[in-house]
N, C-alpha and C positions, 0 to 999 in steps of 0.2 A: 774660755769661761767669760762671759760678758759683764765681768764685775768691775768696780773702780775702788781703789784703796785710798786712804788718806796719806798723804805724802808724808806727814810729819810723824805719827802714830804706827801707820801701817797696821791698826787694828779695826779702824772704823771702815766701814765699806758702804758702797752706794750701789743698790741693785734693786730696782722696783719695775712696776709695769710701764713707767715713761721710758726708762732708759731702755728696756727691751724692746720696747715697740720702736723707739727710734734705731735701735740696732738692727732690727729685722727689716726696718724699711731701707738702710744702708746696704746690709748685704743683698737684698733682693736687686737693687740697682748696680751695684758696684761689685758683688760678690763677697765670700767669707774674708779673703785677702784685706778687704778694708780695716779690719781690725789692727793690722800691721802696718798700713801704708798711712791710716789718718793719725793725726794727732787728738789729744782728749777735747779740745775746744770744738772739732768736727764730729767726735764720736757722741757727746752728751747732747741731750735734747736742749730745746731753747730756753727751757727753765732753770738748767744748772749751768749754761754757757758761762756764766759771771763767775762761776766757781771752778773753773777749768785748771786753775793754778792750784786749787786744793786736792784735787782727784789726780791720780796716776792709775792708768789702765792696768788690768792685771795680765799676766803673761802664761797663767797655769792652763793645762789643757786637762778637760776631763776624760777623754780618752780617744786614743787615736783613730779609731773606726767611727768616732761619732758623726763627722761629716758625711760619710758613706751611709752610715747607719740610719741616718734621718732623711735619705732621700726619697724613701716612700711618702714623706711628708711633703718635702721642699719640690719633688719631682712629678711622682706618681699620682699623689691625691691632689698637687697643684694645677695638672694641666688638664683639659678637658678632654683630650684626644686619648689620654690614659686613664687607666682603672686602678683602682685601691680596692682591695687588695690587688697585686699583681699576679697574672696568670702563673709565672715561674720566675725564679731568680736562678741563673745560670752563672756558676763560675768555677774555678779550680777547687781541688779536695782540700786545699789549705785554707779556704774561707770559713769553714764549719766554726772556728773560733773566732772569725773575724768578722767579715762583712754579713754573713747569715746571723752569726750571733747577736750582733749590735743592732741589725735591723729588727730582728726577733725582740729584743729586749725593749727597745724604744718603743716600737708599736704596740706591744702587750702593756708597757707601763701608761702609754698614752691613750690608748683606745681599746684595750683588752681583746685585742686580736693579732693574729699573725700578718705581716704584710705581704704574705705570698701563698699562694694556693699551693704550690709543690716548691721543691729545690731540687735541682739537678747539677751534679757535680761529675769533673772530668778530671783525668790526669795530665801530666805534661808530656810533650812531644820530644823524644829522645831521636839520638839518629840511629843510624842502621844497627850499630854494635851495643845500642843500649845505652851511650854516654849522653849526658847534659850537653847541648849545644853551646857553644862558645866561640866567638871570634878568634879568641889565642889559638884555640885547637883547631880552627879552620874547618870545622863540622857542621856548621849552620847550613840548613837545607832552603833555599828561597823558594816559596811557593811560585814567584811568578816564573821562575826558570823552569818550573816542571811544567807550567801552563804555556808559556811563551818559546821554551828552549832556550839552550846556551848559544854560544858564538858558533860553535861547531855541532850542525844539527845532527851529524851521524851518531856525534856520542852522547850528543844531549837534545834529543829530540823533542819538539813541541808537542805535548801529551793532549792539552786543552783543558780547561776547566772541569769538564764531565770526569776525567780520570782522577783529578785531584778530589772532586766531590766524591767518586766510588771509594777511595782509599778512606776519606773520613767515614762514610757510611760503612765500610767493612770492618773496620777496627773495633774492638771493645775499648771504648774511650773510658768506662768506669776506673781503669788503671793507665798507668803511663804508656805511651805508644810510641812505635819506632817507624821514622821513614828515611828511605835512602832511593837509590838508583834501583838494586835490585829488586826492592818491594813494589816499585812504581811500576816495574816491567811485570810483574806478576799481576799488578792490579789491570795494568794495561791488557794484559790477556783475558782478563775476566769480561774485561769491558768489549773486546772483539767478539767474545762468544755471545754476549749479549745482543751485540748490534749485527752479526751475522745471522742469528736466528731471527731478528726482525725483519732483515733484508729478504730471507727466502719467505716470510710471511705474506710480506708485501708483494714480492714478485708472481706470488701464486693467486692474485686475487683482482687481477686485470681485468675479468670478465664477469666477475661476481658482482650481484645486484641485493644489498642487505636487505633483511626483512623491514617492511613499513613502508619500502620505496617501490614507486611505478615499475612492474615486470620484475619483481624480486625473484632470485634462483635460489633463496634461502630454503633450507629444509626444516619444517617444524620438529621441535623438540620429541614430540612422540614418536616421529617417523625415523629417527636417527637409529643407526644401528649401534650394537651395544658397545663396540669400540669409541665411538664418537660421544656416547653419553659417559662413558668411563672419563675420557679427556675432559670434558665439560666439568665433571666433579672433581677432577684435580685442579682445574682452573679456578672453579669456588674454593675449594679447598686452600690453596694459595693465596688467594686474595685476601681471605679471613685471616689466614695469618699475619700476612703482611700489615693489613689493617690492624690488627690487636698489637703486633709488634711496635708500629709507629706510634699507636697510642700511647705506648710504655715506654716509647723514647728507645726502644732496643733496634736501632737500624742495622746492626750489623745482622741481627735476627731476621729482617725483613729482606736485606740484600741477600742473604744466603738462599732465601727462599725462592727470591727470582731467578736467582743462578741455575738453582737446582729445577727450577721448571724450565727454563731454558735449554738446559744441556741434557739431564737425566728424562724428563718426559718429553720433551718435544724433538731436540735435536737426535738423541740417540734411540728415541723410538718409534714416537707417533709420526715425525716429520719423515723418518726412515722408512716406514712402512707405507707413508702415504705417497710417497713417488708412484708406485704402481698404479693408483687412483687417478693421480693427478696428470701423469704424462701419458698413461697407456689409454685410459678411458675414453670415450667419445665426451665432446666439450660440455655438452648437456646431460652427460649420464648420470643417474642417481648416486653413483659411488662418488663421482667428483663433486657433485654439489653438496653433499652433505659433509664431504671433508672440507671445503670451502666455507660451510657454515660454521664449522668449527674452528677454522684458522682465521676467521674474521673476529670470532668470540675471543680468541686467544691473543689476536693482535691489540684488540682493544683495550682489554684487561692489563696486558702486560705492558701497554705506551702509557695507560693512566698510571698504572703501580709506580713505574719507574720515574715519572714526571717529577717529583719532589727530589729525586735524588739526582737523575742524568736529564734535567731539562731541556737541555740542546738538542741530545739525542731523540728525547720524547717529540719534541717540536719536529725535527726534522723527520721522523716518521710521520706523524700527523700529517705535515704538509704534502708527503709524497703518496698519500693513501690513495689506491686508483678509484676508489669508490667516494660517493658524496658523503661528507661530514656533517655531523649535526651541530658542530660549532667550529668557528675559524682557527681556533687555537685547543691544543689538548689541554689548555688550563681553563677553559672556559666548560669543558663538559663535565665537571665534577668528577667525585669518585665513582667508579662502576658498580654500584650497589647491585643492580639488575643482574649483573654476572657472578654476584656471589649467593645466587637462591639455587644453582643446580646442586641437585643431592649426589651423595656418591653413589656409583653405579658399578654392579658387578666387580666389586673391588677382590674380593678372594679371586675370581675366575682370571681376573687379568694379572694379578700379583702372581698367580700361578704361572702363566703363559710368560710373563717377564722373567721369573727364574729359571724356566725350561729354555727360553732363547738365551741366557746367557751361558746354560749348559752345551746346549747346541753350538754356540760360537766357540766356546772352549776346544770342542771336537775340531771344529771346521779349522781352526788355526792349526792344529797337527796335521790334518789334512794338505792344508796349504803348505805347510814346510816340506812335506814330502811330494809336493807338486801334485799330489793327486787332484785336487781342484785348485781352481783359481778364485773367482769369484764365487760368493756364495749360491748365485744360480746356477752354478756348474754342479752343486751338491744336491743330494736327495739325503733324507734322515728317515730312520726306521727307530720308532718310539714304543716301549714297554711300560707301561704304568702299572704298578703292582698295587696302587691303592684305588680303591673303588672309587673314590670322590674325584681323585685326579682322572680317572679314565673317564668318567662321567663327562668333565670339563671338556676333556680332550675331543670326545665323540661330538661334543656340541658345537665344535669349532673345525671339525674335519670337512673338508670341503671335496668337490668334484676330484675323480681321477685324472680328468683331462683339463684343458682351459678351455671351456665352453661359454656362451654366452648367448641367452642369460644364464647365470650359475642355477644349478638345480639343487645341490645339496645344503647350500650357504648362500648368504646374501652377497658373497664377494667382498664383504670386508672382515666380518668375524671368520676368519678362514686361517687355519695354521699356515698354508703355503705362502700368504702375503705377510703374516705377522714374524714369521721366522724368516721370511726371505730366501725360501728355498723352493727350487723347482717341483720336487714332490715331497710328500709326506706319509708314511706308510705307518698304521696303529697295527702293532701285533699283540699277542696273547702272551708271549712267553719272553723269558732273558735268551733261550735257545734260538727263538726266531730272530732275533735281533742279531744274535753271533752269526748265525747261518747268512744274513743277508749281506752284512759288512766285514770286512777284515777286522779281526781282534783288537789291532791297534788304535782303531778308529772308533771303538765301543768303551762306553763309560761302565763304572760301577753303578750300583744304586745310592751309593753314597754323592748324590748330587743336590743341588740348591731346590729342585723340583721334587726329588725324590723318584724320578724317572729313569731308566736305562736307556741310554742314547746311542745310536751307531749311526755314522754317517759315510756315504758311497758316493759314488759318480752317477749324476743323473742320467736315466735313459731317454731315448728319443734325440729328436732334433732341435736346435736352438732357433726359436724363434728369431726372427732378422729384427723384429721391432721392439717386442718387452724382454726379449733376451732369456726368457723361461724357456727350460727345456720341456718337450711335449712329444710323446707319442704318436700324437695324429698330425703333425707338421708336415706337408705334402702330401697327404692320403686323402684328403677328402674333396679333392676336385675344386680347390676355391680359387677365385681369381688371381689371389697372390700366394702362390704355393710355398714360398719361403718362410710363411709367418702362421701362427695359430688362426684356430677360428675365432677366438676371442677379439684379435687385432683386424682381422677382416671386417669384422664387425663395425668396428672401431671408424675405419676408412670408408666403408659403406655410409656409415651415419654421417661423415664428414661430407663426402659427395653429395648426398641427399641434401645436406644443410646449405652447402655453397654452389651447388650446382656445376663443379668443378670435377673432370675425370682426373683421378690421382694417377700419376706417371711416376714410376720408381725413377730415380736420374740414374743415368748411365755410368759405368765405372769410368774414370779417365784413361785413357791409355796408358800404359806403362812408358816411362820416359828411357829413350835410345839409351843405350850404355855407352860411356864414355871412352873412347879409345885411349 
């Protein structure tokens, strides 16, 4: 408290606008510690300097939090580059009765308004076992060791700043959080899933030209198949959730949404079934271009959404995009608001098919264990849907019996064969039909996620040497390449027409001579 007391009586005090103004100037020039380092002669204004022997500076403090509690005035309000009230005060949960409180009291008392627009509090960082870190216990986790690694890179690898940032964004900071080697390893696995998904997306856009550019190969939204519209709807829903969560500082919620998009929606389903379109179709086939249109949108939205959390990964993706970017850096492009406008599409249909896919995969696993089939394309499924609505959905995605191009019954995308990744799918009218077609041990009950009864058996026909689907017509149509299906023959013909090169199947290398 900047007050002076009479040395003799101790009752008379000196505190007026002249002393306050002079001390304010000293604090601005030398800091508040000047009160303790200077004597009375320097602390008193010019008009009182001849009375320095009479007055003694006080040593009382009004509040230990007063200095920090008045920073809204001395810092935020005093500097042109800052604003008052501040957008946010960020500190630990112990500051509710400290800095937050003292700042609020002084600002309201002086200006009748709070010094901040919002307050955000966080817990404290503990070790992996939940203990407070201390040098004496030897359990202090050094952030730089996580980023750069330890002396032994095998036991303490360099994870980089992005992995540490991902840990920060993944935890619920509203309470105390734990960190340690095992936790960082788990976070690194999540990081790898995100990165691998991005690599797959980048790798399948080499010959794609986005909308708005000359010779664009993008497919307009209205022309996209149902599956692609569904995926874009999922992308928009995730971006909206991430945007909302970030606005509310719920970074763990935003991170979980992005991980769910990368793993559940993309890697486990959409990208898995997209392989047939991307690798088997002719390069300029509608099925492939529509898929690339969605991949490009997903990659842009995914990259811009993770940029605040994983800036190095996001910039790495952006700099390696095979197509031209509208900005040189991912941070110059802004938030992808245009990708948040896709409506949810055929949600009921695709949620049902996802459940059916899980049901099929469970039976497939049993068939694999018994060596009935190997890969999923070695199998065929027989499905009975007791529910009328379910049967209606199945009929809407029931494709041609054989692999033909162009497809007749479906568009080649919204097709049970490719969405379930099975060589053949047969829809039947009763449980008895399923059991008569498949061994009973590979038949489910009706107590499944989809409500359907699913049976699995070995696929019929010959295996196509190019797409690996089994088909009854392989080798029977008199096509140029007799060991592949009609669809793949068409794809090769399209490539020959585009390149002017005759496709020649590589001759198998002669078997090595046995060693005596």
